[in-house]
C-alpha atoms as a printed R data frame, in Angstrom:
   type eleno elety resid chain resno       x       y       z
1  ATOM     1    CA   MET     A     1  75.524 113.729  84.597
2  ATOM     2    CA   GLN     A     2  78.950 115.289  84.040
3  ATOM     3    CA   PRO     A     3  82.256 112.492  83.476
4  ATOM     4    CA   TYR     A     4  84.800 112.788  86.751
5  ATOM     5    CA   ARG     A     5  88.474 114.204  86.086
6  ATOM     6    CA   VAL     A     6  90.521 110.529  87.056
7  ATOM     7    CA   PHE     A     7  93.646 111.154  88.739
8  ATOM     8    CA   ILE     A     8  96.359 108.268  88.048
9  ATOM     9    CA   ALA     A     9  99.471 108.392  90.531
10 ATOM    10    CA   ALA     A    10 102.610 108.633  89.330
11 ATOM    11    CA   GLU     A    11 103.411 104.716  89.947
12 ATOM    12    CA   VAL     A    12 100.906 103.654  88.664
13 ATOM    13    CA   ILE     A    13 101.580 105.380  85.422
14 ATOM    14    CA   ALA     A    14 104.926 102.977  85.759
15 ATOM    15    CA   THR     A    15 103.104 100.085  85.883
16 ATOM    16    CA   LEU     A    16 100.787 101.030  83.259
17 ATOM    17    CA   LYS     A    17 103.623 102.006  80.760
18 ATOM    18    CA   ALA     A    18 105.325  98.585  81.295
19 ATOM    19    CA   CYS     A    19 102.474  96.362  80.024
20 ATOM    20    CA   ARG     A    20 101.832  94.654  76.991
21 ATOM    21    CA   SER     A    21  99.611  97.069  74.481
22 ATOM    22    CA   GLY     A    22  96.691  95.205  73.971
23 ATOM    23    CA   GLU     A    23  96.321  94.856  77.926
24 ATOM    24    CA   ARG     A    24  96.803  98.482  78.839
25 ATOM    25    CA   ARG     A    25  94.377  99.354  75.946
26 ATOM    26    CA   LEU     A    26  91.832  97.418  78.259
27 ATOM    27    CA   ILE     A    27  93.080  99.578  81.623
28 ATOM    28    CA   THR     A    28  92.885 102.420  79.090
29 ATOM    29    CA   ARG     A    29  89.708 101.977  78.059
30 ATOM    30    CA   LEU     A    30  88.561 101.297  81.574
31 ATOM    31    CA   LEU     A    31  89.739 104.816  83.282
32 ATOM    32    CA   ASP     A    32  87.409 106.327  80.308
33 ATOM    33    CA   GLU     A    33  84.774 103.943  81.714
34 ATOM    34    CA   LEU     A    34  84.858 105.480  84.419
35 ATOM    35    CA   ALA     A    35  85.345 108.876  84.113
36 ATOM    36    CA   ASP     A    36  81.676 108.098  83.131
37 ATOM    37    CA   ASP     A    37  80.644 105.924  85.347
38 ATOM    38    CA   PRO     A    38  82.694 106.605  88.814
39 ATOM    39    CA   PHE     A    39  79.509 104.758  90.821
40 ATOM    40    CA   ARG     A    40  81.208 101.368  89.607
41 ATOM    41    CA   THR     A    41  82.159  99.033  91.968
42 ATOM    42    CA   GLY     A    42  85.258  96.657  92.261
43 ATOM    43    CA   ASP     A    43  85.174  92.711  91.940
44 ATOM    44    CA   TYR     A    44  86.240  93.720  95.388
45 ATOM    45    CA   VAL     A    45  86.795  96.257  97.859
46 ATOM    46    CA   GLU     A    46  89.878  96.112 100.734
47 ATOM    47    CA   ARG     A    47  90.290  98.808 102.681
48 ATOM    48    CA   ASP     A    48  92.902 101.954 103.234
49 ATOM    49    CA   ASP     A    49  94.970 102.960 105.987
50 ATOM    50    CA   ILE     A    50  92.491 105.247 107.199
51 ATOM    51    CA   GLY     A    51  89.958 103.179 106.517
52 ATOM    52    CA   ARG     A    52  88.472 104.820 103.280
53 ATOM    53    CA   PRO     A    53  87.152 101.588 100.482
54 ATOM    54    CA   ILE     A    54  88.984 100.618  98.131
55 ATOM    55    CA   GLN     A    55  87.629  99.254  94.595
56 ATOM    56    CA   VAL     A    56  89.318  96.565  93.029
57 ATOM    57    CA   LEU     A    57  88.416  95.681  89.306
58 ATOM    58    CA   ILE     A    58  90.669  92.980  87.529
59 ATOM    59    CA   ILE     A    59  91.840  93.615  84.105
60 ATOM    60    CA   GLY     A    60  93.547  90.325  82.804
61 ATOM    61    CA   SER     A    61  95.979  90.032  84.768
62 ATOM    62    CA   ARG     A    62  96.201  93.170  86.400
63 ATOM    63    CA   ALA     A    63  94.473  94.096  89.988
64 ATOM    64    CA   VAL     A    64  93.069  98.344  89.348
65 ATOM    65    CA   CYS     A    65  92.337  99.724  92.655
66 ATOM    66    CA   PHE     A    66  90.811 102.945  92.376
67 ATOM    67    CA   TRP     A    67  88.065 105.637  95.388
68 ATOM    68    CA   ALA     A    68  86.017 107.982  93.197
69 ATOM    69    CA   ASP     A    69  85.622 111.156  95.619
70 ATOM    70    CA   HIS     A    70  82.298 112.369  95.289
71 ATOM    71    CA   ALA     A    71  82.566 115.660  96.882
72 ATOM    72    CA   VAL     A    72  85.372 116.994  93.409
73 ATOM    73    CA   LYS     A    73  83.881 114.623  90.845
74 ATOM    74    CA   GLU     A    74  87.535 112.767  90.440
75 ATOM    75    CA   VAL     A    75  87.929 109.224  90.447
76 ATOM    76    CA   LYS     A    76  91.210 108.444  92.090
77 ATOM    77    CA   ILE     A    77  93.413 105.321  90.421
78 ATOM    78    CA   ILE     A    78  96.352 104.535  92.848
79 ATOM    79    CA   ASP     A    79  97.973 101.405  92.150
80 ATOM    80    CA   LEU     A    80  97.699  98.579  89.502
81 ATOM    81    CA   ARG     A    81  99.597  95.607  90.457
82 ATOM    82    CA   GLN     A    82  99.689  91.986  89.440
83 ATOM    83    CA   ALA     A    83  95.777  90.870  89.954
84 ATOM    84    CA   GLY     A    84  96.517  88.018  93.180
85 ATOM    85    CA   THR     A    85  99.076  90.001  95.212
């Protein structure tokens, strides 16, 4: 399967820049893995305001929130926040 493209919301990039370098490397590696395996599920699922399932993966002290748009072969990273919030 051809890798999906990963799109990252601007506010997520700002949060990623503020992460410690080790944590940033882990999250960046996860983004590469999601491109190769867009069917990966999170540690739990939330719903956005239109009811779409948002996968939430815990990486260190952070929660990475994303959804896969299979119709256009893209993974959308929509939030990066402290885990547990």
